[in-house]
C-alpha positions in Angstrom: -38.7 -78.4 -22.9 -38.5 -78.6 -19.2 -41.2 -78.6 -16.7 -41.4 -76.9 -13.7 -41.9 -79.4 -11.0 -44.1 -78.0 -7.5 -42.1 -76.7 -5.2 -39.2 -75.6 -7.4 -38.2 -71.5 -7.2 -39.5 -69.3 -9.9 -36.1 -67.6 -10.6 -32.8 -69.3 -10.4 -30.8 -68.7 -7.7 -27.9 -67.3 -9.7 -30.4 -64.6 -10.6 -31.1 -63.5 -7.4 -27.1 -63.2 -6.9 -26.7 -61.3 -9.8 -30.0 -58.9 -9.0 -28.4 -58.4 -5.2 -25.1 -57.2 -6.9 -26.7 -54.9 -9.7 -28.9 -53.2 -6.6 -25.9 -52.6 -4.5 -24.1 -50.7 -7.5 -27.2 -48.6 -7.9 -27.3 -47.7 -4.3 -23.4 -46.9 -4.1 -23.7 -44.9 -7.3 -26.7 -42.9 -6.5 -24.9 -42.0 -3.0 -21.6 -41.0 -4.3 -23.6 -38.6 -6.9 -25.5 -37.6 -4.0 -22.4 -37.0 -1.7 -21.0 -34.9 -5.0 -24.0 -33.1 -5.7 -23.5 -33.9 -9.7 -27.4 -33.4 -9.8 -27.8 -30.3 -7.5 -28.5 -27.0 -9.6 -25.7 -24.5 -9.4 -25.9 -20.9 -10.6 -22.3 -20.1 -12.3 -20.2 -17.3 -11.5 -16.7 -16.0 -13.2 -14.2 -14.6 -10.8 -11.2 -12.6 -12.1 -8.2 -12.4 -9.6 -4.7 -11.2 -10.2 -3.8 -14.6 -7.8 -4.9 -17.9 -7.2 -2.7 -19.1 -4.4 -0.4 -22.0 -4.6 -2.8 -24.5 -3.5 -6.3 -23.6 -5.0 -8.2 -26.1 -6.8 -11.3 -27.3 -7.7 -14.1 -28.0 -4.9 -12.3 -25.5 -2.6 -15.2 -23.9 -0.4 -16.8 -20.7 -1.3 -18.0 -18.9 2.2 -20.2 -15.9 2.8 -20.1 -14.5 6.4 -18.5 -17.9 7.2 -21.6 -20.0 5.7 -20.6 -22.0 2.6 -22.7 -21.2 -0.4 -20.6 -22.9 -3.0 -17.7 -24.4 -4.4 -14.7 -23.7 -6.8 -15.6 -25.6 -10.2 -12.7 -24.6 -12.3 -9.2 -22.7 -11.9 -7.7 -21.4 -14.9 -5.8 -18.4 -16.6 -2.3 -18.9 -15.9 -1.0 -15.3 -14.8 -4.3 -13.9 -14.8 -6.4 -16.4 -13.1 -10.1 -16.7 -13.3 -12.3 -18.6 -11.3 -15.6 -20.3 -12.2 -17.8 -21.1 -9.2 -20.8 -22.9 -8.7 -23.2 -21.1 -6.2 -26.1 -22.5 -4.2 -28.9 -21.1 -5.9 -31.0 -20.7 -2.0 -28.2 -18.7 -1.2 -27.4 -16.4 -4.2 -30.2 -13.9 -3.4 -28.1 -13.3 -0.4 -24.7 -12.4 -2.2 -24.9 -8.5 -3.1 -23.9 -7.7 -6.7 -20.7 -5.7 -5.8 -19.5 -8.1 -3.2 -15.5 -8.4 -3.2 -13.9 -12.1 -3.2 -10.9 -12.5 -0.8 -8.8 -15.9 -1.1 -7.5 -17.0 2.0 -5.0 -19.6 2.9 -6.0 -22.6 5.1 -4.3 -22.6 8.6 -1.2 -24.9 8.8 -1.7 -28.5 9.6 -1.7 -29.3 13.3 2.2 -29.5 14.8 3.5 -27.7 11.9 5.0 -23.9 12.1 4.2 -21.6 8.8 7.4 -20.5 7.9 8.0 -16.7 8.8 8.1 -14.3 5.8 11.6 -13.1 5.3 11.7 -9.5 6.8 12.1 -6.4 4.3 15.6 -4.8 6.0 16.5 -0.9 5.0 19.2 -2.6 3.1 17.0 -4.9 1.0 14.5 -2.1 0.2 17.4 0.1 -1.1 19.1 -2.6 -3.3 15.4 -3.0 -5.1 15.2 0.3 -5.7 18.8 0.9 -6.9 17.7 -2.3 -9.3 14.6 -0.1 -10.5 16.3 3.2 -11.1 18.8 1.0 -13.4 16.3 -0.5 -15.5 15.4 0.7 -18.8 12.1 1.9 -17.6 13.2 4.2 -15.2 16.2 5.3 -18.0 13.2 7.2 -19.6 12.6 9.5 -16.6 13.9 13.0 -16.1 14.0 13.7 -12.6 15.6 10.7 -11.2 15.9 12.2 -7.7 12.4 12.4 -7.2 11.8 9.3 -9.4 14.2 7.8 -5.9 11.9 9.2 -3.5 8.8 7.6 -5.3 10.4 4.6 -5.3 11.0 4.7 -2.0 7.3 5.2 -1.2 6.2 2.7 -3.5 8.6 0.2 -1.5 7.5 0.8 1.7 3.9 0.7 0.5 4.5 -2.6 -0.7 6.6 -3.8 2.2 4.4 -2.2 5.0 1.0 -2.3 3.9 1.0 -5.2 1.0 2.2 -8.1 3.2 5.9 -7.3 2.4 4.8 -7.2 -1.8 6.8 -4.0 -3.2 6.3 -5.9 -6.8 2.9 -6.7 -6.9 0.8 -3.5 -8.6 -2.8 -4.5 -9.0 -5.2 -1.8 -10.0 -6.7 -1.8 -6.8 -3.6 -1.6 -5.0 -2.7 1.4 -7.4 -5.6 3.2 -6.3 -5.3 2.7 -3.0 -1.7 4.3 -3.0 -2.4 7.1 -5.1 -5.6 8.2 -3.5 -5.7 6.7 -0.3 -2.1 6.2 1.3 -0.1 9.1 -0.1 -2.6 11.9 0.8 -2.8 11.3 4.3 1.0 9.6 5.0 2.9 11.9 2.7 3.7 15.5 2.2 4.8 15.7 -1.5 6.9 18.5 -2.8 5.7 20.0 -6.6 8.5 18.4 -8.1 7.3 14.9 -6.6 3.9 15.5 -7.4 4.9 16.2 -11.3 6.8 13.0 -11.1 4.8 11.2 -9.4 2.6 9.4 -12.7 5.7 9.2 -14.7 7.8 7.3 -12.0 4.4 5.2 -10.9 4.1 4.1 -14.8 7.9 3.1 -14.9 7.7 1.0 -11.9 4.3 -0.7 -12.7 5.9 -1.7 -16.2 9.1 -2.7 -14.5 7.7 -4.6 -12.0 5.1 -6.2 -14.5 8.0 -7.5 -16.5 10.0 -8.5 -13.7 6.6 -10.6 -12.6 6.0 -12.0 -16.2 3.1 -10.9 -16.4 0.9 -10.5 -19.6 1.0 -7.3 -21.0 -3.1 -7.1 -20.8 -2.6 -7.1 -17.3 0.0 -4.2 -16.8 -2.1 -1.9 -19.2 -5.3 -2.8 -16.9 -3.2 -1.4 -14.0 -1.5 1.6 -15.6 -5.4 2.3 -17.2 -6.1 3.0 -13.2 -2.8 5.2 -12.6 -4.3 7.5 -15.5 -7.6 7.6 -14.5 -6.5 8.5 -11.1 -4.1 11.5 -11.9 -7.2 14.0 -11.6 -8.3 13.3 -8.6 -4.5 12.9 -7.2 -4.1 16.3 -8.5 -6.9 17.6 -6.8 -6.4 16.3 -3.5 -2.8 17.6 -3.6 -4.0 21.4 -4.4 -6.4 21.0 -1.2 -4.3 21.1 1.7 -7.0 19.3 4.2 -6.5 16.5 2.1 -3.1 15.5 3.6 -4.7 14.5 6.9 -3.6 17.5 8.7 -6.1 19.6 10.5 -7.5 22.5 8.3 -6.4 25.2 11.0 -2.8 23.6 10.9 -2.5 24.2 7.7 -3.4 27.5 7.3 -1.1 28.7 9.9 1.5 27.0 7.6 0.5 28.2 4.6 -1.1 31.9 5.1 0.2 32.8 1.7 -1.6 29.4 0.1 2.1 28.4 -1.1 1.3 24.4 -1.2 4.6 24.1 -2.3 6.2 25.2 0.9 4.0 23.0 3.3 6.6 20.0 3.6 9.7 22.1 4.3 7.9 24.4 7.2 6.1 21.2 8.7 9.8 19.8 8.7 11.0 23.5 10.2 7.7 23.7 12.9 6.6 20.3 13.7 5.3 20.9 17.3 2.2 23.3 16.5 0.0 22.4 19.3 -0.1 21.8 23.2 1.2 23.7 25.8 4.8 24.9 26.8 5.6 27.0 29.9 1.9 27.8 30.0 1.3 29.1 26.6 -1.0 27.9 24.7 0.9 26.8 21.2 -2.2 26.4 19.0 -2.5 30.0 19.5 0.9 31.1 18.2 1.8 32.3 14.7 5.0 30.1 13.0 4.8 33.3 10.3 5.9 35.4 13.6 9.4 35.6 14.9 8.7 36.4 18.2 6.0 33.5 17.9 8.6 31.3 15.9 11.0 31.3 19.3 8.2 29.9 21.3 7.3 27.0 19.0 11.0 26.1 18.4 11.4 25.8 22.3 8.6 23.6 23.1 10.4 21.5 20.2 13.6 21.1 22.0 11.8 20.7 25.3 9.4 17.9 23.7 12.5 16.3 22.3 14.3 16.2 25.5 11.6 15.5 28.0 12.0 18.6 30.3 13.3 22.2 29.8 17.1 22.7 29.6 19.6 25.7 28.6 19.6 23.8 25.0 16.0 25.9 24.9 17.4 29.2 25.0 19.6 31.7 23.6 22.6 31.2 21.1 21.1 27.4 20.4 17.7 28.9 19.5 18.8 31.7 17.7 20.5 29.5 15.4 17.3 27.6 14.9 15.6 30.5 14.4 17.6 31.5 11.3 17.6 28.1 9.8 13.6 27.8 10.2 13.2 31.6 8.6 15.6 30.3 5.5 13.4 26.8 5.2 9.9 29.0 5.5 11.1 31.3 3.0 12.6 28.6 0.6 15.8 30.3 0.3 18.0 29.3 -0.8 15.9 26.5 -2.6 19.1 24.3 -2.2 18.7 24.1 1.3 15.0 21.9 1.5 16.8 19.8 -1.2 19.9 19.3 0.9 17.5 18.3 4.0 15.7 15.7 1.7 18.9 14.0 0.5 20.1 13.6 4.5 16.6 12.7 5.6 16.6 10.3 2.3 19.7 8.5 3.8 18.1 8.0 7.3 19.4 10.7 9.7 17.5 11.8 12.5 15.3 14.9 12.0 17.6 17.3 14.5 20.9 16.0 13.5 19.7 17.2 9.9 18.9 20.2 11.5 22.2 20.6 13.1 23.5 19.9 9.7 22.1 22.7 8.1 22.8 25.2 10.7 26.6 24.3 10.5 26.5 24.7 6.7 24.6 28.3 7.3 27.1 29.3 9.9 30.3 28.0 7.5 28.5 30.3 4.9 28.1 33.6 6.9 25.1 35.8 5.8 23.6 36.0 2.0 21.5 33.7 0.3 24.2 33.3 -2.6 27.3 32.6 -0.4 24.5 29.9 1.5 23.5 28.5 -1.8 26.8 28.1 -2.7 27.5 25.9 0.5 24.9 23.9 0.5 25.2 22.6 -3.2 
């Protein structure tokens, strides 16, 4: 047995080296663990989304009013992303139960310019509408003319209100389209109102198939569509919901004929303001004498100054057309106006085209109907 001599160290220097290495490894490990928050408690929250972006990954920051309150722990779900969030327990009490999350992309790196989105031209929108109308889903629709007009509305809403994404039809977007945007922006005829749920249903199924969505995701959107129909019908039975002033609607609908609202608003777009010292808000568009003043104001507003176009034979022709549009006689007259407007024709040019037809037809609704059709 070896004996330790006086002055010899108690521990061999080799052991000191091993202890130093172990301490360094331990400190490094603890620093990494604390930095990653592995020992920090968190509250798991599951978030469902109709998209997760192209670069969403674990570790992404979760912020509330600009302050980080957690991180993304996991992203799964494929076409129906499910995000698992880890929220700081000290911050959870500041997050409302009904809060809505938003996925936002990071700004581009310095020196890099994001690629501009391809604009949706009129031709591109028309091609998309034609593709839908030729689909198996649209083949089931009985009124293809109404379906065409509704498809145009869906595309315009998606392009102009949803960052150029007309094919995207989420539950929230459908609800906003049906109960928010349509009643305040569009005057729908009764035919379009009746066709609306069927056309939107066909679009949801067609766009879902085109995007490769699961049946469950498409079904959830369809459920929201049909749940909104009761409110949609009520809104369109109440003209004040169109975003028009209630008094203006009352002047256009003294007979409460809601179906007449779009064509009467088309015939008399100027109902307020002053013209030649006359307060237009006091005029009655149902009164023939007041109609002349309203139509003269429409011409002066359009041209910018009074002119010979605002009197005489020209206004007489407009009066005859406005009377027919007011009465809806013949019904094909308003149908023809809508077809021309759908092609992008200017409103005044449409009025003149209809007046030319009436002049060629002569007097009588039967003769006029034949010429319009």
